[in-house]
C-alpha positions in Angstrom: 96.4 106.8 104.0 97.6 105.4 107.3 98.3 101.7 106.7 101.4 100.8 104.7 99.4 98.5 102.3 97.2 101.5 101.4 100.2 103.2 99.8 99.9 101.1 96.6 96.1 101.0 96.4 94.8 102.8 93.4 91.7 103.9 95.3 91.6 107.2 97.3 89.5 108.6 100.1 88.2 112.1 100.3 91.2 113.4 102.2 93.6 112.2 99.5 91.5 113.6 96.7 91.9 117.0 98.4 95.6 116.5 98.5 95.7 115.5 94.8 94.1 118.8 93.7 97.3 120.8 93.9 99.2 118.5 91.5 96.4 117.8 89.0 96.9 119.4 85.5 94.4 122.1 84.7 94.7 122.0 80.9 94.8 119.2 78.3 98.3 120.3 77.2 99.6 119.6 80.7 98.1 116.1 80.9 100.8 113.5 80.8 100.5 110.3 78.8 97.2 108.9 77.4 98.4 110.5 74.1 95.7 108.9 71.9 92.9 109.8 74.3 94.3 113.3 74.7 94.4 114.0 71.0 90.9 112.6 70.4 89.5 114.7 73.2 91.2 117.8 71.9 89.6 117.3 68.5 86.2 116.8 70.2 86.4 119.9 72.3 87.9 122.2 69.6 85.2 121.1 67.1 82.4 121.8 69.7 83.8 125.2 70.6 84.0 126.2 66.9 80.3 125.2 66.4 79.3 127.0 69.6 77.6 123.9 71.0 78.3 121.5 73.8 80.4 118.5 72.8 79.0 114.9 72.8 78.7 113.2 76.1 82.0 111.6 77.2 82.6 108.2 78.8 86.0 107.5 80.4 86.8 104.0 81.5 89.8 102.4 83.1 91.3 101.3 86.4 91.2 103.7 89.3 93.9 106.4 89.7 94.7 107.0 86.0 93.1 110.5 85.7 89.4 110.2 84.8 88.4 112.8 87.3 91.3 115.0 86.2 90.1 114.8 82.6 86.6 115.7 83.5 87.8 118.9 85.2 90.0 119.6 82.2 87.0 119.3 79.9 85.2 122.0 81.8 88.3 124.2 81.9 88.9 123.9 78.2 85.2 124.7 77.5 85.3 127.6 80.0 82.2 126.3 81.7 81.2 125.2 85.2 81.3 121.6 86.4 79.0 119.7 88.8 80.4 116.6 90.4 78.7 113.7 91.9 79.0 109.9 92.0 76.7 107.0 91.0 76.1 105.7 94.5 75.1 109.2 95.7 72.2 109.3 93.2 69.7 107.0 94.9 66.5 108.5 93.5 65.5 110.0 90.2 64.4 113.2 92.0 68.0 113.7 93.2 69.2 113.6 89.7 66.4 115.8 88.4 67.3 118.5 90.9 70.9 118.5 89.7 70.0 118.5 86.0 67.5 121.4 86.3 70.1 123.5 88.1 72.8 123.3 85.4 73.7 126.4 83.5 74.0 126.3 79.7 77.0 124.3 78.5 77.9 123.0 82.0 79.8 119.8 82.4 78.1 117.2 84.6 80.5 114.6 86.0 79.3 111.3 87.4 82.0 109.1 88.9 81.4 105.4 89.1 78.4 105.9 86.8 77.9 102.1 86.5 76.6 102.2 90.1 73.8 104.7 89.4 70.3 103.6 90.5 68.1 102.2 87.7 65.3 104.8 88.0 67.9 107.6 87.9 69.6 106.0 84.9 66.3 105.9 83.0 65.7 109.6 83.8 69.2 110.3 82.5 68.4 108.9 79.1 66.0 111.6 78.1 68.2 114.3 79.6 71.2 113.1 77.5 69.2 112.8 74.3 66.6 115.5 74.4 67.7 117.8 77.3 64.5 117.1 79.1 63.5 115.3 82.3 60.1 113.9 83.1 59.2 114.6 86.7 56.4 112.3 88.1 53.9 114.1 90.3 51.5 112.1 92.4 51.2 108.3 93.0 49.2 105.5 91.6 46.7 105.9 88.8 46.6 109.7 89.3 50.3 110.2 88.8 51.3 112.4 85.9 54.6 113.1 84.2 55.6 116.7 83.8 58.3 117.4 81.2 60.9 119.9 82.2 63.5 121.3 79.8 67.1 121.4 81.0 69.9 123.5 79.6 72.2 121.8 77.0 75.1 120.2 79.0 77.9 117.6 78.5 77.8 114.5 80.7 81.2 113.1 81.6 80.8 109.6 83.0 83.7 107.7 84.6 83.7 104.0 85.4 86.2 101.4 86.5 84.0 98.6 85.4 82.6 99.4 81.9 81.2 95.9 81.5 78.6 96.7 84.2 77.2 99.6 82.1 73.9 98.8 80.4 73.8 98.9 76.6 71.3 101.9 76.4 73.6 103.9 78.7 76.7 103.2 76.8 75.1 103.9 73.4 74.2 107.5 74.5 77.8 108.5 74.9 79.2 110.0 71.7 82.8 109.7 72.8 84.2 106.6 74.7 87.8 106.4 75.8 89.7 103.9 77.8 92.7 105.0 79.9 95.7 102.7 80.0 98.4 102.3 82.7 101.4 104.7 82.4 104.8 103.7 81.3 107.7 104.3 83.7 109.0 107.1 81.5 105.7 108.9 81.6 105.5 108.5 85.4 109.0 110.0 85.7 107.8 113.1 83.8 104.8 113.2 86.1 106.9 112.9 89.2 109.2 115.7 88.2 106.1 117.9 87.5 104.6 117.0 90.9 107.9 117.6 92.7 108.1 121.1 91.2 104.6 121.9 92.4 105.2 120.5 95.9 108.6 122.1 96.1 110.4 118.8 96.5 114.0 118.6 95.1 114.2 115.2 93.2 117.0 113.7 91.1 116.4 111.8 87.9 117.5 108.6 89.6 115.1 109.3 92.5 112.2 109.8 90.1 113.1 106.5 88.2 113.0 104.6 91.5 109.7 105.9 92.6 108.2 105.5 89.1 109.2 101.8 88.9 107.4 101.0 92.1 104.2 102.9 91.3 102.3 100.1 89.4 101.8 102.3 86.4 99.4 104.5 88.3 99.8 108.3 88.7 97.8 108.4 92.0 100.2 105.8 93.5 103.2 107.7 92.1 102.1 111.0 93.7 101.3 109.2 97.0 104.7 107.6 97.1 106.4 110.9 96.3 104.7 112.6 99.3 105.9 109.8 101.6 109.4 109.8 100.2 109.4 113.6 100.7 108.6 113.1 104.4 111.5 110.7 104.8 113.9 113.0 102.9 113.0 116.0 105.1 113.2 114.1 108.4 116.0 111.6 107.9 118.0 112.9 104.9 119.0 116.1 103.3 115.6 117.0 101.9 116.4 115.8 98.4 114.8 112.7 96.9 117.7 110.8 95.6 118.0 107.1 94.5 119.3 106.1 98.0 116.7 108.2 99.8 113.8 106.8 97.7 115.0 103.2 98.3 115.4 103.8 102.1 112.0 105.5 102.4 110.1 102.8 100.5 111.8 100.1 102.5 110.4 101.8 105.6 106.9 101.9 104.0 107.3 98.2 103.0 107.0 98.8 99.2 109.4 96.5 97.4 111.2 96.8 94.1 108.1 95.7 92.1 105.7 97.9 94.0 104.3 95.0 96.1 103.3 95.8 99.6 102.8 93.6 102.7 99.4 92.3 101.7 100.6 91.4 98.1 103.5 89.5 99.5 101.3 87.8 102.1 99.0 86.5 99.4 102.0 85.1 97.4 103.6 83.7 100.5 100.3 81.9 101.6 99.9 80.5 98.1 103.5 79.1 98.1 104.1 78.2 101.7 100.6 77.0 102.7 99.2 75.6 99.5 102.4 74.7 97.5 101.6 77.3 94.9 98.0 76.4 94.4 95.4 76.1 93.0 93.4 77.4 95.9 90.0 79.1 96.1 89.6 82.9 96.7 87.8 82.5 100.1 90.4 80.1 101.4 93.2 82.3 100.3 91.6 85.3 102.0 91.2 83.5 105.3 94.9 82.5 105.1 96.0 86.2 104.9 93.3 87.5 107.3 91.5 89.7 104.8 88.1 89.8 103.2 87.8 88.0 99.8 86.8 91.2 98.0 89.9 93.0 99.3 92.1 90.3 97.9 90.2 90.2 94.6 89.9 93.9 94.0 93.0 95.4 95.6 95.7 92.7 95.3 94.9 90.4 92.4 94.6 92.9 89.5 98.3 93.9 89.9 99.6 90.5 90.8 98.0 89.0 87.6 99.2 91.9 85.5 102.7 91.5 86.9 102.7 87.8 86.0 103.0 86.7 89.6 99.5 85.1 90.0 97.2 83.3 87.6 93.5 82.7 87.9 92.5 79.3 86.7 89.2 77.4 86.7 90.4 75.4 89.7 91.6 78.5 91.7 94.5 80.9 92.2 98.0 79.7 91.3 101.4 81.3 92.1 103.5 81.5 88.9 107.2 80.7 88.5 108.0 84.4 88.7 106.3 84.6 92.1 108.5 81.8 93.5 111.6 83.6 92.2 110.4 87.0 93.5 110.1 85.6 97.1 113.5 83.9 96.7 112.1 80.4 96.5 112.9 77.6 94.1 109.8 76.6 92.1 109.1 72.8 91.8 108.9 71.2 88.3 105.7 71.9 86.6 105.1 75.3 88.2 102.7 77.5 86.3 104.9 79.9 84.2 103.9 83.3 82.8 105.5 84.9 79.7 104.7 88.3 81.2 106.9 88.0 84.2 107.7 91.1 86.3 110.2 93.5 84.9 111.1 97.1 85.6 109.3 98.0 82.3 106.2 96.2 83.3 103.7 98.7 81.9 105.5 99.9 78.8 103.6 97.6 76.5 100.3 98.6 77.9 100.7 102.3 77.6 
């Protein structure tokens, strides 16, 4: 991540995924938070191992950065099997999927990230593989084409999606276990940060962990990313220890404010308030005002701003709430849209 606004994005590129590997928990007992999902998954895996059979197929849904990929790897580790990893957009043809399925060893875990983006022909091929452990490979074209059934070894499919509503009904119904991951509470993020700091060899105080956690948007990926940046600041400009003062100074340099808002978040709120008197304003117009693409504003900025009670989506357009005016140090006019879920340091507690 190079741009300061990428620091609080829940999405990750390949380089960051490599950096995350060292701090990812390897066992279910080490996985922090998601207690309900963790207990349910433990029962599923323990029951399958006692029966000596692969567990039901698993669907993990939720916003990016909460640990879906980590849980997929933990499932394989707990079962003591191998794991094959791919993503929905990477499977463009049914033949690509068939090649992977026929190469799986007995009991392997097959992980498909962003499974809602899998191509339709490949999805239909996956149905028979999930239910009957068989794939039908079509040979030839036109009237002379024939389907040859090929048996595949019993496996467990783990699908991850950030947009479960885009999954088709037949696909969703074939998963025996469906779990939704929630945002982390600040207390859980503090535990996670202490664990990551030990692994990275970063001395961190309790107050430093609290400060980083409260700016992490309830997302472990963002918390670990901010920890790495604060570590850099501590090693170069401080005594090498992540304290409250060091964390505050570092995050000021990286333009992440007390609520976890970055430059683009504040630009969106400022445009709403200064240029459009708080709204309502359409998404495209708002995106032009901040010099970004509409999908960037909608997918990167808005989810957190809405969750934090700083922005509201209405039938007429986007509206800055009373809390947004106060956060930017402005006095809201009478009649400003108010939100009962205004931003607080414990923003994510109720959701976790």
